[in-house]
N, CA, C and O atoms as a CHARMM CRD file, in Angstrom:
* protein
*
  288
    1    1 MET  N      0.94700  -1.55400   0.06300 PROA 1      0.00000
    2    1 MET  CA    -0.12200   0.10100   0.08800 PROA 1      0.00000
    3    1 MET  C      0.61600   1.27600  -0.29300 PROA 1      0.00000
    4    1 MET  O      1.60900   1.14300   0.42300 PROA 1      0.00000
    5    2 ASN  N      0.75800   2.12500  -0.81100 PROA 2      0.00000
    6    2 ASN  CA     1.54600   3.57600  -0.71700 PROA 2      0.00000
    7    2 ASN  C      0.80000   4.17800   0.13400 PROA 2      0.00000
    8    2 ASN  O     -0.30900   3.94500   0.61600 PROA 2      0.00000
    9    3 HSD  N      1.84100   5.27500   0.29200 PROA 3      0.00000
   10    3 HSD  CA     1.87200   6.51300   1.32600 PROA 3      0.00000
   11    3 HSD  C      0.57600   7.09200   1.02700 PROA 3      0.00000
   12    3 HSD  O     -0.05700   7.46400   2.01600 PROA 3      0.00000
   13    4 GLU  N      0.07800   7.24100  -0.01700 PROA 4      0.00000
   14    4 GLU  CA    -1.38700   8.35900  -0.11400 PROA 4      0.00000
   15    4 GLU  C     -2.45300   7.46000   0.09100 PROA 4      0.00000
   16    4 GLU  O     -3.51800   7.84100   0.57700 PROA 4      0.00000
   17    5 THR  N     -2.16600   5.87100  -0.36700 PROA 5      0.00000
   18    5 THR  CA    -3.47800   4.96400   0.32800 PROA 5      0.00000
   19    5 THR  C     -3.69300   5.15700   1.72700 PROA 5      0.00000
   20    5 THR  O     -4.79900   5.35300   2.23200 PROA 5      0.00000
   21    6 GLN  N     -2.43300   5.08800   2.43800 PROA 6      0.00000
   22    6 GLN  CA    -2.43300   4.77200   4.14500 PROA 6      0.00000
   23    6 GLN  C     -2.81300   5.86100   4.51200 PROA 6      0.00000
   24    6 GLN  O     -3.38800   5.62000   5.57300 PROA 6      0.00000
   25    7 VAL  N     -2.87700   7.02500   4.30800 PROA 7      0.00000
   26    7 VAL  CA    -2.99000   8.13700   4.94000 PROA 7      0.00000
   27    7 VAL  C     -4.77800   8.47700   4.36400 PROA 7      0.00000
   28    7 VAL  O     -5.58000   9.17600   4.98400 PROA 7      0.00000
   29    8 LYS  N     -4.98400   7.92700   3.35100 PROA 8      0.00000
   30    8 LYS  CA    -6.81000   7.83800   3.06800 PROA 8      0.00000
   31    8 LYS  C     -7.43000   6.79200   4.15700 PROA 8      0.00000
   32    8 LYS  O     -8.50300   6.85300   4.75700 PROA 8      0.00000
   33    9 ALA  N     -6.55900   5.96900   4.20200 PROA 9      0.00000
   34    9 ALA  CA    -7.52100   4.76300   4.73500 PROA 9      0.00000
   35    9 ALA  C     -7.18800   5.06600   6.47400 PROA 9      0.00000
   36    9 ALA  O     -7.75700   4.34700   7.29600 PROA 9      0.00000
   37   10 ALA  N     -6.30800   6.08800   6.91100 PROA 10     0.00000
   38   10 ALA  CA    -6.23500   6.17400   8.36600 PROA 10     0.00000
   39   10 ALA  C     -7.07200   7.16400   8.39700 PROA 10     0.00000
   40   10 ALA  O     -7.85800   7.04600   9.33700 PROA 10     0.00000
   41   11 THR  N     -7.24500   8.15300   7.72100 PROA 11     0.00000
   42   11 THR  CA    -8.39900   9.48000   7.85100 PROA 11     0.00000
   43   11 THR  C     -9.82700   8.62400   7.73800 PROA 11     0.00000
   44   11 THR  O    -10.64500   8.89200   8.61800 PROA 11     0.00000
   45   12 LEU  N    -10.16800   7.75000   6.87600 PROA 12     0.00000
   46   12 LEU  CA   -11.32400   7.21400   6.93400 PROA 12     0.00000
   47   12 LEU  C    -11.70800   6.39300   8.23500 PROA 12     0.00000
   48   12 LEU  O    -12.80300   6.32100   8.79300 PROA 12     0.00000
   49   13 ALA  N    -10.64600   5.86700   8.52300 PROA 13     0.00000
   50   13 ALA  CA   -10.68400   5.01100  10.11300 PROA 13     0.00000
   51   13 ALA  C    -11.12900   5.96700  10.99000 PROA 13     0.00000
   52   13 ALA  O    -12.14400   5.75500  11.65400 PROA 13     0.00000
   53   14 ALA  N    -10.14300   7.60400  11.14200 PROA 14     0.00000
   54   14 ALA  CA   -10.75100   8.22100  11.98400 PROA 14     0.00000
   55   14 ALA  C    -12.12500   8.72800  11.84800 PROA 14     0.00000
   56   14 ALA  O    -12.84400   8.95900  12.82000 PROA 14     0.00000
   57   15 LEU  N    -12.39000   8.85500  10.92100 PROA 15     0.00000
   58   15 LEU  CA   -13.79500   9.56400  10.59900 PROA 15     0.00000
   59   15 LEU  C    -14.60200   8.31300  11.10400 PROA 15     0.00000
   60   15 LEU  O    -15.62400   8.66700  11.69200 PROA 15     0.00000
   61   16 ALA  N    -14.46200   7.17500  11.05200 PROA 16     0.00000
   62   16 ALA  CA   -15.72500   6.35500  11.40300 PROA 16     0.00000
   63   16 ALA  C    -15.34000   5.80800  12.76000 PROA 16     0.00000
   64   16 ALA  O    -16.02400   4.89700  13.22600 PROA 16     0.00000
   65   17 LEU  N    -14.34400   6.26500  13.41200 PROA 17     0.00000
   66   17 LEU  CA   -14.29700   6.10600  14.95600 PROA 17     0.00000
   67   17 LEU  C    -15.00800   7.12300  15.45400 PROA 17     0.00000
   68   17 LEU  O    -15.94100   6.90800  16.22800 PROA 17     0.00000
   69   18 GLY  N    -14.64200   8.41300  15.05400 PROA 18     0.00000
   70   18 GLY  CA   -15.40800   9.59100  15.52200 PROA 18     0.00000
   71   18 GLY  C    -16.55700   9.82200  15.40300 PROA 18     0.00000
   72   18 GLY  O    -17.16600  10.49000  16.23800 PROA 18     0.00000
   73   19 GLU  N    -17.23700   9.20500  14.09000 PROA 19     0.00000
   74   19 GLU  CA   -18.80400   9.22200  13.92500 PROA 19     0.00000
   75   19 GLU  C    -19.34300   8.33200  14.95500 PROA 19     0.00000
   76   19 GLU  O    -20.26500   8.77400  15.64100 PROA 19     0.00000
   77   20 THR  N    -18.76200   6.73400  15.24400 PROA 20     0.00000
   78   20 THR  CA   -19.36800   5.90800  16.20100 PROA 20     0.00000
   79   20 THR  C    -19.33700   6.98300  17.59800 PROA 20     0.00000
   80   20 THR  O    -20.40800   7.03100  18.20300 PROA 20     0.00000
   81   21 ILE  N    -18.37700   7.70800  18.06500 PROA 21     0.00000
   82   21 ILE  CA   -18.28600   8.01000  19.24100 PROA 21     0.00000
   83   21 ILE  C    -19.10700   9.12100  19.22600 PROA 21     0.00000
   84   21 ILE  O    -19.44600   9.32700  20.39100 PROA 21     0.00000
   85   22 ARG  N    -19.58500   9.92400  18.49500 PROA 22     0.00000
   86   22 ARG  CA   -20.50400  11.25100  18.18600 PROA 22     0.00000
   87   22 ARG  C    -21.59600  10.55600  18.46700 PROA 22     0.00000
   88   22 ARG  O    -22.26100  11.00600  19.40100 PROA 22     0.00000
   89   23 GLU  N    -22.15700   9.17200  17.71500 PROA 23     0.00000
   90   23 GLU  CA   -23.33300   8.85300  17.54400 PROA 23     0.00000
   91   23 GLU  C    -23.86400   8.30100  19.21200 PROA 23     0.00000
   92   23 GLU  O    -24.97200   8.57200  19.67700 PROA 23     0.00000
   93   24 CYS  N    -22.84100   7.52100  19.90600 PROA 24     0.00000
   94   24 CYS  CA   -23.05900   6.91700  21.18600 PROA 24     0.00000
   95   24 CYS  C    -22.93200   8.14000  22.44400 PROA 24     0.00000
   96   24 CYS  O    -23.50100   8.02600  23.52900 PROA 24     0.00000
   97   25 GLY  N    -22.08800   9.28900  22.06200 PROA 25     0.00000
   98   25 GLY  CA   -22.12600  10.29900  23.00200 PROA 25     0.00000
   99   25 GLY  C    -20.83200  10.17900  24.21500 PROA 25     0.00000
  100   25 GLY  O    -20.05100  10.94800  24.77500 PROA 25     0.00000
  101   26 ARG  N    -21.12200   8.86600  24.21800 PROA 26     0.00000
  102   26 ARG  CA   -19.78300   8.19300  25.13800 PROA 26     0.00000
  103   26 ARG  C    -19.66200   7.14300  25.36600 PROA 26     0.00000
  104   26 ARG  O    -20.63000   6.63600  25.93400 PROA 26     0.00000
  105   27 VAL  N    -18.67500   6.39100  25.12700 PROA 27     0.00000
  106   27 VAL  CA   -18.51300   4.92800  24.78000 PROA 27     0.00000
  107   27 VAL  C    -17.16100   4.51800  25.62700 PROA 27     0.00000
  108   27 VAL  O    -16.18000   5.26000  25.55900 PROA 27     0.00000
  109   28 PRO  N    -17.13000   3.30100  26.43800 PROA 28     0.00000
  110   28 PRO  CA   -16.03800   2.91900  26.85100 PROA 28     0.00000
  111   28 PRO  C    -14.96200   2.38800  25.77500 PROA 28     0.00000
  112   28 PRO  O    -15.20500   1.60000  24.86100 PROA 28     0.00000
  113   29 SER  N    -13.44800   3.11700  26.14200 PROA 29     0.00000
  114   29 SER  CA   -12.54300   2.70300  24.76300 PROA 29     0.00000
  115   29 SER  C    -12.56500   1.12900  24.66200 PROA 29     0.00000
  116   29 SER  O    -12.59300   0.60300  23.55000 PROA 29     0.00000
  117   30 GLY  N    -12.55400   0.41200  25.75400 PROA 30     0.00000
  118   30 GLY  CA   -12.14300  -1.11600  25.31800 PROA 30     0.00000
  119   30 GLY  C    -13.61300  -1.31600  24.66700 PROA 30     0.00000
  120   30 GLY  O    -13.52700  -1.96800  23.62700 PROA 30     0.00000
  121   31 HSD  N    -14.56600  -1.04400  24.89900 PROA 31     0.00000
  122   31 HSD  CA   -15.81100  -1.52800  24.03200 PROA 31     0.00000
  123   31 HSD  C    -15.44300  -1.04500  22.55300 PROA 31     0.00000
  124   31 HSD  O    -15.31300  -1.83000  21.61400 PROA 31     0.00000
  125   32 LEU  N    -15.32500   0.04200  22.47900 PROA 32     0.00000
  126   32 LEU  CA   -14.67600   0.24700  20.92100 PROA 32     0.00000
  127   32 LEU  C    -13.39900   0.05600  20.44200 PROA 32     0.00000
  128   32 LEU  O    -12.94600   0.46200  19.37200 PROA 32     0.00000
  129   33 TYR  N    -12.96100  -0.45200  21.12000 PROA 33     0.00000
  130   33 TYR  CA   -11.62500  -1.29000  20.34500 PROA 33     0.00000
  131   33 TYR  C    -12.21500  -3.09900  19.94200 PROA 33     0.00000
  132   33 TYR  O    -11.87400  -3.83600  19.01600 PROA 33     0.00000
  133   34 ALA  N    -12.98500  -3.27800  20.83200 PROA 34     0.00000
  134   34 ALA  CA   -13.29800  -4.89300  20.52900 PROA 34     0.00000
  135   34 ALA  C    -13.95800  -4.93300  19.30400 PROA 34     0.00000
  136   34 ALA  O    -13.71200  -5.75200  18.41800 PROA 34     0.00000
  137   35 ALA  N    -15.19900  -3.62700  19.22600 PROA 35     0.00000
  138   35 ALA  CA   -15.65900  -3.51000  17.94800 PROA 35     0.00000
  139   35 ALA  C    -14.88900  -3.68200  16.75700 PROA 35     0.00000
  140   35 ALA  O    -15.26900  -4.31900  15.77500 PROA 35     0.00000
  141   36 VAL  N    -13.56500  -2.96800  16.90200 PROA 36     0.00000
  142   36 VAL  CA   -12.44600  -2.90800  15.49600 PROA 36     0.00000
  143   36 VAL  C    -11.77400  -3.68700  15.58500 PROA 36     0.00000
  144   36 VAL  O    -11.47200  -4.06900  14.45400 PROA 36     0.00000
  145   37 MET  N    -11.19300  -4.33900  16.47200 PROA 37     0.00000
  146   37 MET  CA    -9.76500  -4.94400  16.62200 PROA 37     0.00000
  147   37 MET  C     -9.68900  -5.95200  15.61200 PROA 37     0.00000
  148   37 MET  O     -8.54600  -6.37300  15.43100 PROA 37     0.00000
  149   38 GLY  N    -10.73600  -6.54300  14.78400 PROA 38     0.00000
  150   38 GLY  CA   -10.61500  -7.16800  13.49300 PROA 38     0.00000
  151   38 GLY  C    -10.25400  -6.71200  12.48900 PROA 38     0.00000
  152   38 GLY  O     -9.94200  -7.42200  11.53300 PROA 38     0.00000
  153   39 HSD  N    -10.21200  -5.49700  12.47200 PROA 39     0.00000
  154   39 HSD  CA    -9.97800  -4.22100  11.26700 PROA 39     0.00000
  155   39 HSD  C     -8.56900  -3.70200  11.32900 PROA 39     0.00000
  156   39 HSD  O     -7.87400  -3.51300  10.33100 PROA 39     0.00000
  157   40 MET  N     -8.11600  -3.43900  12.82900 PROA 40     0.00000
  158   40 MET  CA    -6.91100  -2.80200  13.33600 PROA 40     0.00000
  159   40 MET  C     -6.19600  -3.08600  14.44000 PROA 40     0.00000
  160   40 MET  O     -6.78600  -3.44300  15.46000 PROA 40     0.00000
  161   41 SER  N     -4.67900  -2.95700  14.40200 PROA 41     0.00000
  162   41 SER  CA    -4.14200  -3.16800  15.63000 PROA 41     0.00000
  163   41 SER  C     -4.41700  -2.28200  16.94900 PROA 41     0.00000
  164   41 SER  O     -4.70400  -1.14400  16.57700 PROA 41     0.00000
  165   42 LEU  N     -4.43100  -2.37000  18.10200 PROA 42     0.00000
  166   42 LEU  CA    -4.19400  -1.55400  19.31700 PROA 42     0.00000
  167   42 LEU  C     -3.48100  -0.43100  19.10100 PROA 42     0.00000
  168   42 LEU  O     -3.91100   0.67500  19.42500 PROA 42     0.00000
  169   43 SER  N     -2.26300  -0.62800  18.50100 PROA 43     0.00000
  170   43 SER  CA    -1.50100   0.79800  18.54300 PROA 43     0.00000
  171   43 SER  C     -2.04600   1.62000  17.42000 PROA 43     0.00000
  172   43 SER  O     -1.73200   2.80600  17.51500 PROA 43     0.00000
  173   44 CYS  N     -2.83200   1.28800  16.30500 PROA 44     0.00000
  174   44 CYS  CA    -3.24800   2.05100  15.19600 PROA 44     0.00000
  175   44 CYS  C     -4.34100   2.51200  15.81300 PROA 44     0.00000
  176   44 CYS  O     -4.39300   3.73000  15.64300 PROA 44     0.00000
  177   45 TYR  N     -5.53300   1.98800  16.65600 PROA 45     0.00000
  178   45 TYR  CA    -6.64000   2.47100  17.11900 PROA 45     0.00000
  179   45 TYR  C     -6.02300   3.70800  18.23200 PROA 45     0.00000
  180   45 TYR  O     -6.46800   4.85600  18.25600 PROA 45     0.00000
  181   46 GLN  N     -5.12300   3.29500  18.95500 PROA 46     0.00000
  182   46 GLN  CA    -4.69000   4.09800  19.82400 PROA 46     0.00000
  183   46 GLN  C     -4.38400   5.68100  19.15700 PROA 46     0.00000
  184   46 GLN  O     -4.85700   6.75000  19.54300 PROA 46     0.00000
  185   47 GLN  N     -3.41600   5.42800  18.01400 PROA 47     0.00000
  186   47 GLN  CA    -2.89700   6.45100  17.47300 PROA 47     0.00000
  187   47 GLN  C     -4.29300   7.26300  16.59100 PROA 47     0.00000
  188   47 GLN  O     -4.19500   8.41300  16.16200 PROA 47     0.00000
  189   48 LEU  N     -5.19800   6.65300  16.48300 PROA 48     0.00000
  190   48 LEU  CA    -6.21900   7.55000  15.80300 PROA 48     0.00000
  191   48 LEU  C     -7.33100   8.08900  16.86200 PROA 48     0.00000
  192   48 LEU  O     -7.99400   9.10900  16.67700 PROA 48     0.00000
  193   49 ILE  N     -7.40500   7.46400  17.70400 PROA 49     0.00000
  194   49 ILE  CA    -8.29700   8.11900  19.23700 PROA 49     0.00000
  195   49 ILE  C     -7.20900   9.10700  19.55900 PROA 49     0.00000
  196   49 ILE  O     -7.81100   9.99600  20.16100 PROA 49     0.00000
  197   50 GLY  N     -5.80100   9.48000  19.48300 PROA 50     0.00000
  198   50 GLY  CA    -5.05500  10.19700  19.79600 PROA 50     0.00000
  199   50 GLY  C     -5.34900  11.36400  18.87300 PROA 50     0.00000
  200   50 GLY  O     -5.56300  12.42800  19.45400 PROA 50     0.00000
  201   51 VAL  N     -5.39100  11.37100  17.78100 PROA 51     0.00000
  202   51 VAL  CA    -5.65700  12.01700  16.39400 PROA 51     0.00000
  203   51 VAL  C     -7.10600  13.01100  16.78900 PROA 51     0.00000
  204   51 VAL  O     -7.30000  14.20500  16.55900 PROA 51     0.00000
  205   52 LEU  N     -7.92800  12.06600  17.41500 PROA 52     0.00000
  206   52 LEU  CA    -9.38000  12.54200  17.61400 PROA 52     0.00000
  207   52 LEU  C     -9.10200  13.57800  19.32700 PROA 52     0.00000
  208   52 LEU  O     -9.32600  14.76600  19.56100 PROA 52     0.00000
  209   53 LYS  N     -8.81800  13.01500  19.78300 PROA 53     0.00000
  210   53 LYS  CA    -8.42600  13.94800  21.20300 PROA 53     0.00000
  211   53 LYS  C     -7.56900  15.25300  20.96100 PROA 53     0.00000
  212   53 LYS  O     -7.95100  16.35600  21.35100 PROA 53     0.00000
  213   54 ASN  N     -6.52700  15.06900  20.37000 PROA 54     0.00000
  214   54 ASN  CA    -5.73300  16.41300  19.92300 PROA 54     0.00000
  215   54 ASN  C     -6.48400  17.35600  19.21500 PROA 54     0.00000
  216   54 ASN  O     -6.36300  18.55600  19.46400 PROA 54     0.00000
  217   55 ALA  N     -7.40800  16.84500  18.17700 PROA 55     0.00000
  218   55 ALA  CA    -8.20900  17.54400  17.33400 PROA 55     0.00000
  219   55 ALA  C     -9.51600  18.37400  18.07700 PROA 55     0.00000
  220   55 ALA  O    -10.28700  19.17300  17.54700 PROA 55     0.00000
  221   56 GLY  N     -9.47700  17.80900  19.74500 PROA 56     0.00000
  222   56 GLY  CA   -10.47400  18.64600  20.57100 PROA 56     0.00000
  223   56 GLY  C    -11.68500  18.14000  20.22000 PROA 56     0.00000
  224   56 GLY  O    -12.62100  18.89300  20.49100 PROA 56     0.00000
  225   57 MET  N    -12.03600  16.87800  19.59000 PROA 57     0.00000
  226   57 MET  CA   -13.47600  16.23900  19.38500 PROA 57     0.00000
  227   57 MET  C    -13.80100  15.19000  20.17000 PROA 57     0.00000
  228   57 MET  O    -14.93200  14.72400  20.03200 PROA 57     0.00000
  229   58 VAL  N    -12.83700  14.56300  21.21100 PROA 58     0.00000
  230   58 VAL  CA   -12.84100  13.51300  21.91800 PROA 58     0.00000
  231   58 VAL  C    -12.45100  13.89200  23.07200 PROA 58     0.00000
  232   58 VAL  O    -12.02400  15.04300  22.97700 PROA 58     0.00000
  233   59 ARG  N    -12.38100  13.49500  24.13600 PROA 59     0.00000
  234   59 ARG  CA   -11.72800  13.57400  25.70800 PROA 59     0.00000
  235   59 ARG  C    -12.06700  12.15900  25.99900 PROA 59     0.00000
  236   59 ARG  O    -12.90700  11.41400  25.49400 PROA 59     0.00000
  237   60 GLU  N    -11.03000  11.94600  27.12100 PROA 60     0.00000
  238   60 GLU  CA   -10.91500  10.54600  27.62300 PROA 60     0.00000
  239   60 GLU  C    -11.30500  10.75800  29.24000 PROA 60     0.00000
  240   60 GLU  O    -10.86100  11.78700  29.75000 PROA 60     0.00000
  241   61 GLU  N    -11.80800  10.19100  29.77400 PROA 61     0.00000
  242   61 GLU  CA   -12.39800  10.36000  31.11200 PROA 61     0.00000
  243   61 GLU  C    -12.37800   8.79700  31.95900 PROA 61     0.00000
  244   61 GLU  O    -13.39800   8.12900  31.79100 PROA 61     0.00000
  245   62 SER  N    -11.44400   8.27300  32.71900 PROA 62     0.00000
  246   62 SER  CA   -11.82900   6.80600  33.33000 PROA 62     0.00000
  247   62 SER  C    -12.03700   5.96900  31.97300 PROA 62     0.00000
  248   62 SER  O    -12.97700   5.18000  31.87700 PROA 62     0.00000
  249   63 HSD  N    -11.22400   6.15300  31.04800 PROA 63     0.00000
  250   63 HSD  CA   -11.25900   4.92500  29.91800 PROA 63     0.00000
  251   63 HSD  C    -12.46900   4.97400  29.29400 PROA 63     0.00000
  252   63 HSD  O    -12.95600   3.96600  28.78200 PROA 63     0.00000
  253   64 GLU  N    -13.08400   6.19100  29.27800 PROA 64     0.00000
  254   64 GLU  CA   -14.35600   6.36100  28.46400 PROA 64     0.00000
  255   64 GLU  C    -14.27700   7.58700  27.68400 PROA 64     0.00000
  256   64 GLU  O    -14.08600   8.74200  28.06600 PROA 64     0.00000
  257   65 LEU  N    -14.47000   7.08800  26.44900 PROA 65     0.00000
  258   65 LEU  CA   -14.37100   8.29300  25.48500 PROA 65     0.00000
  259   65 LEU  C    -15.53000   9.23400  24.94800 PROA 65     0.00000
  260   65 LEU  O    -16.41100   8.75000  24.23700 PROA 65     0.00000
  261   66 ILE  N    -15.53100  10.49300  25.26700 PROA 66     0.00000
  262   66 ILE  CA   -16.48500  11.39200  25.53200 PROA 66     0.00000
  263   66 ILE  C    -16.66000  12.08300  24.42500 PROA 66     0.00000
  264   66 ILE  O    -15.57900  12.66600  24.34200 PROA 66     0.00000
  265   67 TRP  N    -17.43600  12.49400  23.30300 PROA 67     0.00000
  266   67 TRP  CA   -17.52200  13.26800  21.95600 PROA 67     0.00000
  267   67 TRP  C    -17.60900  14.74900  22.54200 PROA 67     0.00000
  268   67 TRP  O    -18.37900  15.08900  23.44000 PROA 67     0.00000
  269   68 CYS  N    -16.84300  15.44200  21.99500 PROA 68     0.00000
  270   68 CYS  CA   -16.94500  17.03100  22.43600 PROA 68     0.00000
  271   68 CYS  C    -16.77000  17.74300  21.32700 PROA 68     0.00000
  272   68 CYS  O    -16.37900  18.90300  21.45800 PROA 68     0.00000
  273   69 GLY  N    -17.03800  17.17000  19.90600 PROA 69     0.00000
  274   69 GLY  CA   -17.32300  18.11100  19.02300 PROA 69     0.00000
  275   69 GLY  C    -18.48700  18.48700  18.52900 PROA 69     0.00000
  276   69 GLY  O    -19.42500  18.30900  19.30600 PROA 69     0.00000
  277   70 PRO  N    -18.77000  18.97900  17.42800 PROA 70     0.00000
  278   70 PRO  CA   -19.98300  19.60800  16.81900 PROA 70     0.00000
  279   70 PRO  C    -21.33500  18.54300  17.07300 PROA 70     0.00000
  280   70 PRO  O    -20.90100  17.39600  16.96900 PROA 70     0.00000
  281   71 ARG  N    -22.14000  18.53800  17.23300 PROA 71     0.00000
  282   71 ARG  CA   -23.21400  17.43500  17.52600 PROA 71     0.00000
  283   71 ARG  C    -23.40900  16.86200  15.92900 PROA 71     0.00000
  284   71 ARG  O    -23.13000  15.67000  15.80400 PROA 71     0.00000
  285   72 GLN  N    -23.81500  17.51100  14.80100 PROA 72     0.00000
  286   72 GLN  CA   -23.98600  17.08300  13.39500 PROA 72     0.00000
  287   72 GLN  C    -22.81400  17.23400  12.65500 PROA 72     0.00000
  288   72 GLN  O    -22.79100  16.92200  11.46500 PROA 72     0.00000
């Protein structure tokens, strides 16, 4: 997979994780990872959640991911 394809895949994965957290409002991080673990490694999941947190879209409290971004 070339670099451009990897970037597109990571972007789509981050968007999908963000959308899931937004729809739930809040979700235990372990539960969310359990749902996607067949599609990505724990390291990749943690990096993508880190991107969402750094962007101010998600915050984490006691291993629970909470949506902070726009509602729509």
